[in-house]
N, C-alpha and C positions, 0 to 999 in steps of 0.2 A: 280579513282572514288571510293567513299565510297560505302558501301553496300546499304544504303537507297536510294541515288540518282540513283544507278544502277537499283534497283527494279522499281523505279518510271519511269525511262526511258524505261524499258522493257514493263511496263504496258501501257504507252502512245503509244509505237510502236505497241503493240498488238491491242490496240483500233483502231488506224489508219488503220491497216491492216484489221480488222473486218469491219469497215465502208466502206473501199474500196471494200471489197468482196461483201457487200450487194448492194452497188451502181452498181457494175459491173454485177450483176446478170441480165440476160435477162428477159424482161417482159414475162408473160404468162397469160393464162386465159382471163378474161374479159378486163383487162387493155391492153393487147396486141391487142385484137380484136378492141378495141376503137382506139388505136394508129394507127393501120394499116388502118382502114377504115375512121377515122376522124368523126365517128358517135357513138352515144350512143342511145339505144332504151329504153325508159321509159314507163311503163304501165300507162294507164289512166283508170278511172272508170267514168261511167256516173252519178251515183247517190250515191256514198259512202260518204254521208254527215255526218259530216263536214271534212272528211279525204281526199277524192280525188273525185272531182265532177265538173260538168259544172254549173257555176252560171247563173244568169239571163242575163248576157251579153255574154253568150256562151264562157266564159273564163274558162280554166282549173285551178282549185284552190283547196285549202284545206290544212289542217294541215300536213298530210302526203305528199301531193304533194309538199308543200314548203320544206319539209325535202329532198325530192328527188332532188329538184333544187339546194339545198346547196351541195348535193353530186356531181351533174353535175359540179358546179363551181370548186369544189376541184379536180375533175378528170382533168379538163382542166388545172388547175394550176400545178398539180403534173406531168402531161405528157408534160407540156410546149407547149401546142397547141395554135397557134395563133387563130384558129377557131375550134369550136366543134359543129357539127350539132346534134341537138336533135330531134330524131324521136320519135313519140308516137304511141302507139297501145292500143286501148281499150280492156280491158279484162273483164271477168265475173267471178263469184265464181267458175264456172265450168272449165274455160279455163286458169285461171291465173297460176296455178302450172305447167301444161304441157308446157306452153309457156316460162316460166322461165327455166324449166328443159331441154328443147331442145334448149335453148340459142337463141330463137327468141327475147325474151325480156331480157335486161341486168339487169334491176332494177324494182321492183314492190313495191311501198309503198302505202298502203291503209288501209283497215281493215282486214288484213290477220293474222290469229292466228298461232303462232309458236307452233308446237307440235312434239312429237317424230316421229309419223308416217310420217308427211310431211318432216321431216329432212332426210328421206330416199331418197327423190327426189331433195330437194333444201336446201340451207343454209339460215339462218336468221341472221339479224343484231342484235345489241343491241336493247332491247325492247324500244318502244317509247310510248306504251299505255297499260294500264291494264283494263280489262273489266270483266263483269259477265253476263251470260245469264239469262234473266228474261222474263216477260210476259207483253204485251201491251193489255189492254182491255178497253171497255167502263166503265165509273164509275158506271153505273147502271147494269152491267153484273152479279153481284153477285160472280164474280171470284176474289178470294184473294190469293189462294194457288195453287200450281201445282196439288194437288189432286182434285181440283174443275174442272179439265178438263175431268174427266171421261165421256166417251161416246160422246165427243163433237168434232167439227171441229176446228183444230188448223193449222195455216199456218206458214211456216218457209222457209227461202230462201234456194234453192237447192244448194248442194255442199258445205255447210258450216258446221263448227263444231257444230253449234246449231242444224242442222238437225240430225246429228249422235247422239247427246245427247238426243234429243226428242225421237228418235226411241228406244234408249236404255231404257229410263225411261218408255216408253209405254210398252215395252216388259217385263221388270222386274216387273212392278207393275200391269200388266194386266189391264190397264186403258181403253182399247178399243177406243183410240183416232183415229179419222180419220185425217191423216196427209195430208195437202195440200201443194204442193211445189210451191214457187214463184220464178221467174227468178232473181229478185233483190229486194232491200228494198222498192222501190216504189210500186211494185206489191204486196209485202208482206203487206204493210199497206192498200192498196186498197182492198185487200181481206177481211180484217176485217171491213173496213169502209163501204163496201157494204153488209155486213152481211153474206158473204159466210163462214166466220170463226168467232168464238167468241173470239179468242185470237191469237196473233202473238208472236212467240218467236224468240229472236235474242239477240245479245249483247246489254246490257243496253243503252250504248251511242247511238246506232243506233235507238233504240226505242224512246229515248228522242228527237232525231232529227226529227223523224217522227211526234211526237206530236207537236213540234214547228212549223211544216209546215202544220199541219191540218187546215181545215176550222174553226173548233171550238176546239182549244186546251183544253179548260176547260172540254170537254166531255170525256177526255181520262186520263188514269193513267198507271203507270208501277208498277206491283205487283210481288209477289213471291220472296222468298229468292233465291239469285243466286245459281245455281246448281254447277257451277264451275267457277273459275277465269281463265282468259286467257290472254296471252301476245301477243300484236301486234308487229311485226317486219317487216323490209323491206326484201323482198325475193331477192336472187341472186343465181347464179349457184352453185351447190353443190361442196364443197371442194375448193372454190376459196379463198385461204387464204389472198392474197394481196388485192384483191378488198374488201373483208369483213373487213379487218383492216381499209381501207380507209373509208368505210361507217360507221363503229363503231366510228372511231375518229371524224367524222363529228357530229354524234348524241351526243356523250359525250361532245364534245366541245360546242355544243349549250346548253346543260344542265349546263355546268360550267360557261358559259358566261352570262346566264340569257336570252338568245335569245329564248330558249325553253319555258320558262315561259311566255314571251311576246307573243309568237306564240299561246300558249294555251289560253291566254286571248282573243286574236283576234278571234279565231274560236269557242270557247266554252262559252265565257261570254259576247261577244259583238255581235251586229247585223251582219249577213252575207247576201250577195245579193242573196237570194233564195226566190222566191215568194214574191218579194218586199224586205222586211228586216225582218228576223226572228232571234231570239236568242235562241240557244240551252239551255242555262242556266244550265250548268253541271259543278259545282265547282270541283276543283281538289281534288281527293280522297286521303285518307291517303296512299293508295298503290302507287299512282302516286308520292306523295311527297317523299316516301321512295325510289322509283325508281330513282328520280333525285339525291338523296343523294348517292345512291349505284347502279349505272347503271350495268346491266347485260344482258346476252342474253339467259337466261334460260326459257324454257316453264314452265307454272304453272300447 
């Protein structure tokens, strides 16, 4: 055997050995749990529109919910399961991280921001959405900038990064804002709608979805320069390399195939079955277009 063919044969043999080693490695983490139990537990949200919510037909749906269902399909395929039971558990901004961290929930895909602090408790998938925190106000409120909130009542959903941001801005600038906490985005908007707060702060896409569902959308607007950009990702147990790789591959695969863009159009540009038929009307941002070109799992 000449030198080059011999090297080629050794490389092929090494590659086969490596593949065999990977295949032979036992399952661990979430995938082992799913294989052993035949079930996967996926988090639901009641009103994280248009990401993960119950529609007018009481059906769980949404942009992020559909991503989670693609993950479920891939798990079933990779584990070669004839049947995979999907259990659901509704979470809130306050309970979602603990329930993933303690492994009650295997996968949570909604409007959850990936940041360094949360990474101490859970892991995040490849980013599937980029947002910025802004303000929702009545058009006749006179509020155009964050500094216009001085001494006023402002509502924010409890347990969110927006709450922490608002508290930080209030303290740093000594604005004297009275911060009102809402349990979810529906209560967040209701607080402004009923006049108990002059403004609501939340991720911009959430605010636009609230306006789309308002009785009189023309009365409302989103103002204020985004104070920070944030990345949404699916949450899973911390340090679960194999399961994270599977989830990441699903999301990136959807981006590469065009399914991701089609899903975006379905939930952000077309009518969805909420309060009849509403359209969020949120065109894809340059940040989202860049994300599709260069997927990553980094917090912003």
